[in-house]
C-alpha positions in Angstrom: 0.0 0.0 0.0 3.0 2.3 0.0 2.4 2.7 -3.7 -0.6 5.0 -3.3 1.1 7.8 -1.4 4.0 7.6 -3.8 1.7 7.8 -6.9 -0.1 10.9 -5.2 3.2 12.6 -4.6 4.2 12.0 -8.2 0.9 13.4 -9.4 1.2 16.5 -7.2 4.8 17.2 -8.4 3.9 16.6 -12.1 0.9 19.1 -11.8 3.1 21.8 -10.2 5.8 21.4 -13.0 3.2 21.4 -15.8 1.7 24.7 -14.5 5.2 26.3 -14.1 5.3 25.9 -10.4 3.0 28.8 -9.8 0.1 30.9 -11.1 1.1 32.9 -14.2 0.0 36.5 -14.3 -2.9 37.4 -16.4 -3.1 40.7 -18.4 -5.9 42.8 -17.2 -8.2 44.4 -19.9 -9.4 47.7 -18.3 -10.3 51.1 -19.8 -7.7 53.7 -19.2 -4.7 51.3 -19.1 -2.3 50.6 -21.9 -2.0 46.9 -22.8 1.2 44.9 -23.9 0.6 41.5 -25.4 3.2 39.0 -26.7 2.1 36.8 -29.5 -0.7 34.4 -28.4 -1.0 36.2 -25.1 -4.5 37.1 -23.8 -5.9 39.9 -21.7 -9.2 39.4 -19.7 -11.5 41.9 -18.2 -11.9 41.8 -14.3 -15.4 40.3 -14.7 -13.9 37.7 -17.2 -16.6 38.6 -19.8 -14.3 40.1 -22.3 -10.9 39.0 -23.6 -8.4 39.9 -26.4 -5.7 37.8 -27.8 -2.9 38.7 -30.0 -3.1 36.0 -32.7 -0.6 37.2 -35.4 1.1 39.8 -37.5 -0.7 39.8 -40.8 1.4 42.5 -42.4 4.4 44.5 -41.5 5.4 46.9 -44.2 7.0 49.5 -42.0 9.9 51.3 -43.4 12.9 49.6 -41.8 15.5 51.7 -39.8 18.3 52.4 -42.3 16.1 52.7 -45.3 14.7 55.5 -47.2 11.0 55.0 -48.0 8.3 56.9 -49.6 5.8 56.3 -46.9 6.0 54.9 -43.3 4.3 51.6 -44.0 1.6 49.7 -42.1 1.3 47.1 -39.5 -1.8 44.8 -39.5 -2.4 42.5 -36.6 -5.1 39.9 -36.0 -6.9 39.9 -32.5 -9.2 37.1 -31.2 -12.1 38.7 -29.3 -14.5 37.3 -26.8 -17.6 39.2 -25.5 -19.5 36.8 -23.3 -20.2 33.8 -25.5 -19.5 35.6 -28.8 -16.0 35.0 -30.3 -14.6 36.6 -33.4 -11.3 37.5 -35.0 -10.7 41.1 -36.3 -7.7 42.9 -37.7 -6.5 46.5 -36.8 -3.8 48.6 -38.5 -1.2 51.2 -37.5 -1.7 53.6 -40.4 -4.7 52.4 -42.4 -8.3 51.9 -41.3 -9.4 50.3 -39.1 -7.0 51.5 -36.4 -9.4 50.4 -33.5 -12.3 48.3 -32.8 -15.1 48.0 -30.2 -15.3 45.2 -27.7 -18.0 45.2 -25.0 -18.1 49.0 -24.7 -14.4 49.4 -24.8 -12.3 50.9 -27.6 -9.3 48.8 -28.4 -6.8 50.9 -30.5 -3.5 50.0 -32.1 -0.5 51.8 -30.4 2.7 50.2 -31.5 4.4 46.9 -32.5 8.0 46.1 -31.3 10.6 45.4 -32.4 10.8 47.9 -35.3 12.2 46.4 -38.5 15.9 47.0 -39.5 17.3 46.7 -42.8 18.6 43.2 -43.5 17.2 41.7 -40.3 14.4 39.3 -40.0 12.1 39.5 -37.0 11.4 36.4 -35.1 7.5 36.2 -34.6 8.1 35.2 -31.0 9.8 38.5 -30.4 6.7 40.7 -31.3 5.1 42.8 -28.5 1.9 44.5 -29.4 0.9 47.6 -27.6 -2.7 48.6 -27.5 -4.8 51.6 -26.0 -7.9 50.7 -24.1 -10.5 53.4 -23.7 
């Protein structure tokens, strides 16, 4: 019967390891606060009714540092939105319309995408950090 306590101990340790050993911080989606999301990261409203997830960079045609360009370019990102039971995906832009969208009475507006491109350097998608304004 010593096998049962040992099995329980293994399960407890495995569960802790799988969850990273602790609770991960969840981004808060609140009016009046800027929001920074990494790729595939989600922010949730305090009442858990609303959420926004940074899905992917659809387009990044910004003029790279070290280049001479006719125009500044545009960034288009895809966001996964949840308002109660309704889920949808929408895109917002840096310099073209739409630059913002509505979610449950909040305005979610594009602010910036880092890192900024540089001539001759590819950006690893995992390095992207999306900045949004929430109003």
